[in-house]
C-alpha positions, 0 to 999 in steps of 0.5 A: 481476458485472463490477467496476471497481477504482480506486486514484486518486492525486493525479495518477494512476489505477490500475485493474483490471476483474474478472469475478466470475462467473468466479472473479475473472477479471481482464479488464484493468488499466491506469495513467493518469499525469500527470493535470493535466500536459501529455502525460498517459499512459494505458497499458491492458492487456487480458487476451489482447489487445495493450496500448494506450497514448495520450498526451494532456492530461488535466486532471482525474480525471473526464476520466481515468476517462472515458478509462479507460471509453473504453479498456474499451469500445474495439472493438479493445482493450476488454473490455466492450461498454458501461459499463453492464456494470460493476455496481459500482466498488470504491475504495481509500481510504487513511484511514477513521479509527476509524469504519470497521473494514471496507469499506462501501457509499459514501453521503453520510456516507462521502464526508463522512468521506473528506473529513474524514480528508483532513487525516490522509492529504493525499496520498491521501484527496483523490484517492480522493474525486475518483475517487468523485465522478467515477464518480458523474458518469459512471455515476450510481446505480452502487454504489460501495464504499470499501475502507480501508487502515486497517480491518485495523489497527483491532484494535490495542490502545489501548496500541499506537495511542495517543501519549504526548501530552495525552489531550485531543488524542485526544479532540478530534482523534483523534490516534492511530496508524491504520496503512496498507497494511492490505489488503495486509498482510491479503491476504499473511498469509492467502495465505502461510498457505494456501500452507503449509496452516496456520491463520492463527489459530495463527501469529505473523506479521510482514508487510513491505510494502516499496515506495516506501511501506513498512510492517511489521505484527505479526499475532497470531491473524490480527489486526493488533496493531501496525504501523509507519505511524502517524497518517499514512503518513510514520511508521515505515520509511524510504521512497522520499521519506518520512523514516519515524520521526524525532525531532520535535525535528529538524523543529523545529530545521530549520524554525527554521533554514530558515524553513519553514512547515507546508507546507515541513515537510510537503514535507520529510518526505513528498517530499524525504527517504527514500532519495532524500534520503539518496542525493541520487540516486533513490527507486528501489531499482534505481537505488541498487543500480546506483550502490552497485555502482559505489561511490557512498557515499551510495547504499550508505548509503541501502541500509544505512539502509533494511535496518537499519530494517526489521531493527530493526522485525522484532526489535521485533515479535518481542518484541511477539509473543513469538516468530515463526512466519512472516516475509513480504515483499511489495510492489514491493521486498519481492517483487522486490528479492532483494538487499534481502531478503538484507540484511535477513535476514542475521545474524538466526540468534539470532532463529530466522531462517535465510535461504536465500540460494540460494533467494532469489537472482534470485527476483522476483515469485514466491510462494516460501519463502526460509528454510532447512528447519531455520529456526524461522521460515518466511520467504516472498516473497508477491505481493500483490493489493490489487485482488483484495481490493477486488473481492472486498469490493465484490462481497460488500457489493453483493450483501449490501446488495441482499439 
Protein backbone atom coordinates (compact mmCIF):
# COMPACT_ATOMS: atom_id res chain seq x y z
CA UNK A 1 0.00 0.00 0.00
CA UNK A 2 1.39 3.39 -1.03
CA UNK A 3 0.41 6.20 1.35
CA UNK A 4 0.82 9.94 0.94
CA UNK A 5 1.31 11.91 4.16
CA UNK A 6 0.43 15.62 4.15
CA UNK A 7 1.18 18.29 6.74
CA UNK A 8 -0.47 21.44 5.43
CA UNK A 9 0.36 24.84 6.89
CA UNK A 10 -1.21 28.17 6.08
CA UNK A 11 1.27 28.78 3.24
CA UNK A 12 3.14 25.48 3.02
CA UNK A 13 2.72 21.76 2.39
CA UNK A 14 5.15 19.16 3.74
CA UNK A 15 4.73 15.71 2.27
CA UNK A 16 6.16 12.21 2.28
CA UNK A 17 5.25 9.09 0.33
CA UNK A 18 5.66 5.62 1.84
CA UNK A 19 5.51 2.11 0.43
CA UNK A 20 3.98 0.28 3.38
CA UNK A 21 4.52 -3.10 1.71
CA UNK A 22 8.28 -2.65 2.16
CA UNK A 23 8.48 -1.91 5.86
CA UNK A 24 7.32 1.71 5.58
CA UNK A 25 9.94 2.59 2.96
CA UNK A 26 10.02 6.31 2.20
CA UNK A 27 9.82 6.85 -1.55
CA UNK A 28 9.99 10.65 -1.56
CA UNK A 29 9.57 13.74 0.55
CA UNK A 30 9.24 17.40 -0.17
CA UNK A 31 8.20 20.87 0.83
CA UNK A 32 6.05 23.42 -0.95
CA UNK A 33 6.51 26.96 0.38
CA UNK A 34 4.97 30.40 -0.19
CA UNK A 35 1.52 29.24 -1.26
CA UNK A 36 -0.54 32.30 -2.19
CA UNK A 37 2.57 34.43 -2.66
CA UNK A 38 4.74 35.20 -5.65
CA UNK A 39 7.53 32.74 -6.50
CA UNK A 40 6.26 29.71 -4.60
CA UNK A 41 8.92 27.01 -4.22
CA UNK A 42 8.49 23.24 -4.55
CA UNK A 43 11.46 21.18 -3.36
CA UNK A 44 10.99 17.49 -4.19
CA UNK A 45 13.44 14.84 -2.94
CA UNK A 46 12.87 11.34 -4.34
CA UNK A 47 14.80 8.54 -2.66
CA UNK A 48 17.73 7.44 -4.82
CA UNK A 49 17.24 10.19 -7.39
CA UNK A 50 18.37 13.76 -7.83
CA UNK A 51 16.26 16.39 -6.05
CA UNK A 52 13.97 18.61 -8.06
CA UNK A 53 13.06 22.26 -7.46
CA UNK A 54 10.60 24.49 -9.25
CA UNK A 55 9.67 28.13 -8.61
CA UNK A 56 6.29 29.33 -9.78
CA UNK A 57 3.17 31.07 -8.50
CA UNK A 58 0.86 28.70 -6.59
CA UNK A 59 -2.34 30.48 -5.54
CA UNK A 60 -3.91 27.81 -3.32
CA UNK A 61 -3.50 24.41 -1.68
CA UNK A 62 -5.39 22.54 -4.40
CA UNK A 63 -2.95 23.68 -7.06
CA UNK A 64 -0.11 23.01 -4.61
CA UNK A 65 -1.15 19.41 -4.03
CA UNK A 66 -1.67 19.05 -7.79
CA UNK A 67 1.97 20.09 -8.25
CA UNK A 68 3.04 17.57 -5.63
CA UNK A 69 1.18 14.86 -7.55
CA UNK A 70 2.89 15.95 -10.78
CA UNK A 71 6.30 15.71 -9.12
CA UNK A 72 5.51 12.25 -7.72
CA UNK A 73 4.56 10.97 -11.19
CA UNK A 74 7.23 12.82 -13.22
CA UNK A 75 9.13 10.43 -15.54
CA UNK A 76 12.49 11.73 -14.27
CA UNK A 77 11.90 12.65 -10.65
CA UNK A 78 8.77 10.66 -9.82
CA UNK A 79 8.42 7.56 -7.68
CA UNK A 80 5.05 6.26 -8.92
CA UNK A 81 3.58 5.88 -12.40
CA UNK A 82 0.25 7.57 -11.68
CA UNK A 83 -1.65 8.97 -8.71
CA UNK A 84 -3.99 5.96 -8.63
CA UNK A 85 -1.12 4.02 -7.06
CA UNK A 86 -1.71 6.09 -3.92
CA UNK A 87 -4.22 4.11 -1.88
CA UNK A 88 -4.68 6.43 1.10
CA UNK A 89 -3.73 9.89 2.38
CA UNK A 90 -2.84 10.63 6.00
CA UNK A 91 -3.14 14.18 7.33
CA UNK A 92 -1.63 15.82 10.35
CA UNK A 93 -4.46 17.68 12.08
CA UNK A 94 -3.42 19.84 15.00
CA UNK A 95 -6.54 19.98 17.18
CA UNK A 96 -9.19 17.28 17.51
CA UNK A 97 -10.71 18.57 20.74
CA UNK A 98 -12.01 15.99 23.22
CA UNK A 99 -13.79 13.95 20.57
CA UNK A 100 -10.80 12.16 19.09
CA UNK A 101 -8.60 10.07 21.36
CA UNK A 102 -7.04 8.33 18.36
CA UNK A 103 -6.64 8.72 14.61
CA UNK A 104 -9.81 8.35 12.51
CA UNK A 105 -11.02 7.84 8.97
CA UNK A 106 -12.17 11.20 7.63
CA UNK A 107 -15.87 11.64 6.91
CA UNK A 108 -18.19 14.64 6.84
CA UNK A 109 -18.45 14.72 10.65
CA UNK A 110 -14.67 14.78 11.01
CA UNK A 111 -14.37 17.61 8.48
CA UNK A 112 -17.01 19.63 10.36
CA UNK A 113 -15.16 19.12 13.64
CA UNK A 114 -11.79 20.05 12.16
CA UNK A 115 -13.40 23.29 11.02
CA UNK A 116 -15.08 23.76 14.41
CA UNK A 117 -11.75 23.38 16.23
CA UNK A 118 -10.16 26.00 13.99
CA UNK A 119 -10.93 28.55 16.68
CA UNK A 120 -8.55 26.62 18.97
CA UNK A 121 -5.74 26.26 16.43
CA UNK A 122 -6.25 29.15 13.98
CA UNK A 123 -2.77 28.86 12.47
CA UNK A 124 -3.12 25.14 11.73
CA UNK A 125 -6.59 23.58 11.54
CA UNK A 126 -7.86 25.72 8.61
CA UNK A 127 -4.80 24.72 6.59
CA UNK A 128 -5.21 21.06 7.57
CA UNK A 129 -8.81 21.19 6.31
CA UNK A 130 -7.68 22.80 3.05
CA UNK A 131 -5.41 19.81 2.47
CA UNK A 132 -8.25 17.36 3.09
CA UNK A 133 -10.64 19.17 0.74
CA UNK A 134 -7.96 19.55 -1.95
CA UNK A 135 -7.28 15.81 -1.99
CA UNK A 136 -11.01 15.17 -2.30
CA UNK A 137 -11.05 17.27 -5.48
CA UNK A 138 -7.95 15.70 -7.00
CA UNK A 139 -8.49 12.04 -6.02
CA UNK A 140 -12.24 11.58 -5.39
CA UNK A 141 -13.12 8.66 -3.15
CA UNK A 142 -9.62 7.99 -1.81
CA UNK A 143 -9.58 7.09 1.93
CA UNK A 144 -8.19 9.88 4.09
CA UNK A 145 -7.14 9.64 7.74
CA UNK A 146 -6.78 12.41 10.33
CA UNK A 147 -3.96 11.99 12.86
CA UNK A 148 -4.43 14.53 15.66
CA UNK A 149 -1.69 16.27 17.64
CA UNK A 150 -4.04 16.34 20.61
CA UNK A 151 -4.98 12.64 20.79
CA UNK A 152 -2.01 11.47 22.87
CA UNK A 153 -2.80 14.02 25.59
CA UNK A 154 -6.40 12.91 26.12
CA UNK A 155 -5.14 10.73 29.00
CA UNK A 156 -4.38 13.79 31.15
CA UNK A 157 -6.37 13.88 34.41
CA UNK A 158 -8.98 16.62 34.79
CA UNK A 159 -7.00 18.44 37.48
CA UNK A 160 -4.14 18.80 34.96
CA UNK A 161 -6.17 19.94 31.96
CA UNK A 162 -8.74 22.23 33.61
CA UNK A 163 -8.23 25.98 34.07
CA UNK A 164 -9.30 27.90 37.18
CA UNK A 165 -12.05 29.71 35.31
CA UNK A 166 -15.80 29.52 35.95
CA UNK A 167 -16.74 25.93 35.12
CA UNK A 168 -19.44 27.13 32.77
CA UNK A 169 -16.77 28.08 30.21
CA UNK A 170 -15.65 24.46 30.04
CA UNK A 171 -19.25 23.35 29.62
CA UNK A 172 -20.07 25.98 26.99
CA UNK A 173 -16.81 26.29 25.05
CA UNK A 174 -14.65 23.34 26.17
CA UNK A 175 -12.01 25.69 27.55
CA UNK A 176 -9.26 23.36 28.79
CA UNK A 177 -5.71 22.30 28.10
CA UNK A 178 -5.48 20.14 24.98
CA UNK A 179 -1.74 19.84 24.40
CA UNK A 180 -0.03 19.48 21.03
CA UNK A 181 2.92 17.70 19.37
CA UNK A 182 1.35 14.50 20.69
CA UNK A 183 2.41 12.41 17.71
CA UNK A 184 6.05 13.37 18.25
CA UNK A 185 6.00 12.91 22.03
CA UNK A 186 4.43 9.47 21.69
CA UNK A 187 6.84 8.39 18.96
CA UNK A 188 10.11 9.44 20.62
CA UNK A 189 9.12 8.02 24.01
CA UNK A 190 8.42 4.67 22.39
CA UNK A 191 11.55 4.80 20.21
CA UNK A 192 13.83 5.69 23.12
CA UNK A 193 12.55 2.88 25.32
CA UNK A 194 12.96 0.38 22.49
CA UNK A 195 16.57 1.50 21.98
CA UNK A 196 17.18 1.00 25.70
CA UNK A 197 15.40 -2.36 25.70
CA UNK A 198 13.03 -1.19 28.43
CA UNK A 199 9.26 -1.36 28.95
CA UNK A 200 7.69 2.08 28.49
CA UNK A 201 5.02 1.19 31.07
CA UNK A 202 7.68 0.87 33.75
CA UNK A 203 9.36 4.25 33.18
CA UNK A 204 8.80 7.86 34.16
CA UNK A 205 9.63 9.91 31.06
CA UNK A 206 9.86 13.57 30.10
CA UNK A 207 9.96 14.33 26.37
CA UNK A 208 11.09 17.75 25.13
CA UNK A 209 10.00 18.60 21.58
CA UNK A 210 12.02 21.74 20.93
CA UNK A 211 11.78 23.65 17.66
CA UNK A 212 10.15 26.79 16.36
CA UNK A 213 7.17 25.42 18.25
CA UNK A 214 8.11 23.74 21.52
CA UNK A 215 6.47 21.65 24.21
CA UNK A 216 7.30 19.26 27.04
CA UNK A 217 5.29 16.23 28.14
CA UNK A 218 5.30 14.16 31.33
CA UNK A 219 4.69 10.49 30.50
CA UNK A 220 3.85 7.87 33.11
CA UNK A 221 3.36 4.22 32.18
CA UNK A 222 3.25 5.26 28.51
CA UNK A 223 0.45 7.81 29.03
CA UNK A 224 0.62 11.59 28.86
CA UNK A 225 -0.29 13.03 32.27
CA UNK A 226 0.66 16.66 31.62
CA UNK A 227 2.05 18.80 28.83
CA UNK A 228 3.17 22.40 28.49
CA UNK A 229 1.02 23.60 25.58
CA UNK A 230 -2.52 24.42 26.61
CA UNK A 231 -5.82 25.48 25.07
CA UNK A 232 -3.80 26.68 22.08
CA UNK A 233 -0.21 25.96 20.97
CA UNK A 234 0.93 29.36 22.26
CA UNK A 235 1.11 28.29 25.94
CA UNK A 236 4.06 26.84 27.84
CA UNK A 237 7.63 27.25 26.65
CA UNK A 238 9.15 30.26 24.92
CA UNK A 239 9.16 29.51 21.19
CA UNK A 240 10.38 31.02 17.96
CA UNK A 241 7.71 33.73 17.74
CA UNK A 242 5.26 32.70 20.50
CA UNK A 243 5.29 34.01 24.04
CA UNK A 244 4.71 30.77 25.88
CA UNK A 245 3.10 31.16 29.31
CA UNK A 246 2.54 34.76 30.34
CA UNK A 247 0.62 36.71 32.96
CA UNK A 248 -2.69 37.45 31.18
CA UNK A 249 -2.70 40.81 32.93
CA UNK A 250 0.26 41.81 30.77
CA UNK A 251 -1.82 41.31 27.62
CA UNK A 252 -4.69 43.37 29.02
CA UNK A 253 -2.25 46.14 29.91
CA UNK A 254 -0.51 46.15 26.49
CA UNK A 255 -3.83 45.96 24.63
CA UNK A 256 -4.99 49.04 26.53
CA UNK A 257 -1.79 51.03 26.05
CA UNK A 258 -1.25 50.06 22.39
CA UNK A 259 -4.97 50.07 21.44
CA UNK A 260 -4.82 46.47 20.22
CA UNK A 261 -7.93 44.56 19.23
CA UNK A 262 -8.22 40.76 19.49
CA UNK A 263 -6.42 40.29 16.17
CA UNK A 264 -3.62 42.56 17.33
CA UNK A 265 -3.17 40.60 20.57
CA UNK A 266 -3.22 37.33 18.64
CA UNK A 267 -0.47 38.58 16.31
CA UNK A 268 1.53 39.80 19.30
CA UNK A 269 1.54 36.48 21.16
CA UNK A 270 1.83 34.21 18.10
CA UNK A 271 3.95 36.06 15.55
CA UNK A 272 5.91 38.87 17.21
CA UNK A 273 7.12 37.38 20.48
CA UNK A 274 9.28 34.44 21.59
CA UNK A 275 13.03 34.53 21.00
CA UNK A 276 12.43 36.68 17.90
CA UNK A 277 10.70 39.32 19.97
CA UNK A 278 13.25 39.21 22.80
CA UNK A 279 16.32 39.29 20.54
CA UNK A 280 14.81 41.63 17.94
CA UNK A 281 16.92 39.58 15.57
CA UNK A 282 15.60 36.16 14.57
CA UNK A 283 13.46 33.17 15.54
CA UNK A 284 16.23 30.81 14.40
CA UNK A 285 18.41 29.52 17.24
CA UNK A 286 21.39 29.28 14.89
CA UNK A 287 21.23 33.01 14.20
CA UNK A 288 20.93 33.74 17.90
CA UNK A 289 23.91 31.57 18.82
CA UNK A 290 26.08 33.26 16.20
CA UNK A 291 25.02 36.67 17.48
CA UNK A 292 25.53 35.62 21.10
CA UNK A 293 29.06 34.48 20.30
CA UNK A 294 29.72 38.01 19.05
CA UNK A 295 28.44 39.49 22.30
CA UNK A 296 24.88 40.45 21.27
CA UNK A 297 23.23 40.94 24.69
CA UNK A 298 19.65 40.48 23.49
CA UNK A 299 20.55 37.22 21.74
CA UNK A 300 22.25 36.02 24.92
CA UNK A 301 19.16 36.96 26.92
CA UNK A 302 16.84 35.12 24.52
CA UNK A 303 18.93 31.94 24.73
CA UNK A 304 19.14 32.10 28.52
CA UNK A 305 15.40 32.62 28.84
CA UNK A 306 14.66 29.73 26.48
CA UNK A 307 16.93 27.32 28.37
CA UNK A 308 15.67 28.49 31.76
CA UNK A 309 12.02 27.87 30.89
CA UNK A 310 12.75 24.35 29.61
CA UNK A 311 14.78 23.58 32.74
CA UNK A 312 11.95 24.92 34.92
CA UNK A 313 9.38 22.67 33.23
CA UNK A 314 11.62 19.63 33.57
CA UNK A 315 11.88 20.27 37.30
CA UNK A 316 8.15 20.71 37.71
CA UNK A 317 7.41 17.52 35.79
CA UNK A 318 9.88 15.57 37.90
CA UNK A 319 7.70 16.64 40.84
CA UNK A 320 4.53 15.61 38.99
CA UNK A 321 6.01 12.19 38.13
CA UNK A 322 7.61 11.78 41.58
CA UNK A 323 10.93 11.03 39.93
CA UNK A 324 12.40 10.56 36.48
CA UNK A 325 13.98 7.68 34.58
CA UNK A 326 14.36 9.08 31.07
CA UNK A 327 14.70 12.58 29.60
CA UNK A 328 14.35 12.84 25.81
CA UNK A 329 15.19 15.73 23.48
CA UNK A 330 13.72 15.89 19.97
CA UNK A 331 12.58 18.38 17.32
CA UNK A 332 14.73 20.70 15.23
CA UNK A 333 16.39 22.29 18.26
CA UNK A 334 16.28 19.25 20.53
CA UNK A 335 17.94 16.97 17.98
CA UNK A 336 20.50 19.37 16.55
CA UNK A 337 21.31 22.17 18.98
CA UNK A 338 23.85 20.53 21.27
CA UNK A 339 24.67 23.89 22.84
CA UNK A 340 21.09 24.41 23.95
CA UNK A 341 20.87 20.86 25.31
CA UNK A 342 23.98 21.57 27.38
CA UNK A 343 22.52 24.85 28.68
CA UNK A 344 19.33 23.10 29.74
CA UNK A 345 20.94 20.08 31.41
CA UNK A 346 23.75 21.81 33.28
CA UNK A 347 23.50 22.24 37.06
CA UNK A 348 20.77 19.64 37.57
CA UNK A 349 22.85 17.09 39.48
CA UNK A 350 20.61 17.16 42.55
CA UNK A 351 17.76 15.92 40.35
CA UNK A 352 19.81 12.91 39.25
CA UNK A 353 20.69 14.44 35.89
CA UNK A 354 24.40 14.00 35.11
CA UNK A 355 25.00 15.37 31.63
CA UNK A 356 27.75 13.98 29.40
CA UNK A 357 29.10 17.11 27.71
CA UNK A 358 31.67 15.15 25.70
CA UNK A 359 29.07 12.78 24.18
CA UNK A 360 26.81 15.74 23.48
CA UNK A 361 29.35 18.02 21.77
CA UNK A 362 28.75 18.48 18.04
CA UNK A 363 26.15 15.70 18.04
CA UNK A 364 23.32 16.53 15.64
CA UNK A 365 20.41 14.54 14.30
CA UNK A 366 21.37 11.26 15.97
CA UNK A 367 19.80 8.80 18.37
CA UNK A 368 22.24 8.77 21.27
CA UNK A 369 22.62 8.73 25.03
CA UNK A 370 24.01 12.01 26.36
CA UNK A 371 24.06 11.26 30.08
CA UNK A 372 26.95 9.89 32.10
CA UNK A 373 26.88 6.15 32.88
CA UNK A 374 26.37 6.88 36.59
CA UNK A 375 23.45 9.27 35.99
CA UNK A 376 20.22 8.24 37.69
CA UNK A 377 18.33 9.75 34.76
CA UNK A 378 19.13 8.57 31.24
CA UNK A 379 19.25 11.53 28.85
CA UNK A 380 18.78 10.89 25.13
CA UNK A 381 18.61 12.78 21.86
CA UNK A 382 16.06 11.03 19.62
CA UNK A 383 15.13 11.87 16.05
CA UNK A 384 11.39 12.17 15.62
CA UNK A 385 9.41 10.96 12.62
CA UNK A 386 5.83 12.17 12.81
CA UNK A 387 5.24 11.27 9.16
CA UNK A 388 6.06 7.63 9.88
CA UNK A 389 3.47 7.61 12.67
CA UNK A 390 0.88 9.19 10.39
CA UNK A 391 1.59 6.64 7.65
CA UNK A 392 1.39 3.72 10.09
CA UNK A 393 -1.90 4.94 11.59
CA UNK A 394 -3.32 5.53 8.13
CA UNK A 395 -2.51 2.02 6.95
CA UNK A 396 -3.96 0.44 10.11
CA UNK A 397 -7.20 2.43 9.99
CA UNK A 398 -7.77 1.95 6.25
CA UNK A 399 -7.11 -1.80 6.44
CA UNK A 400 -9.21 -2.15 9.59
CA UNK A 401 -12.07 -0.18 8.06
CA UNK A 402 -11.91 -2.29 4.90
CA UNK A 403 -12.13 -5.45 6.96
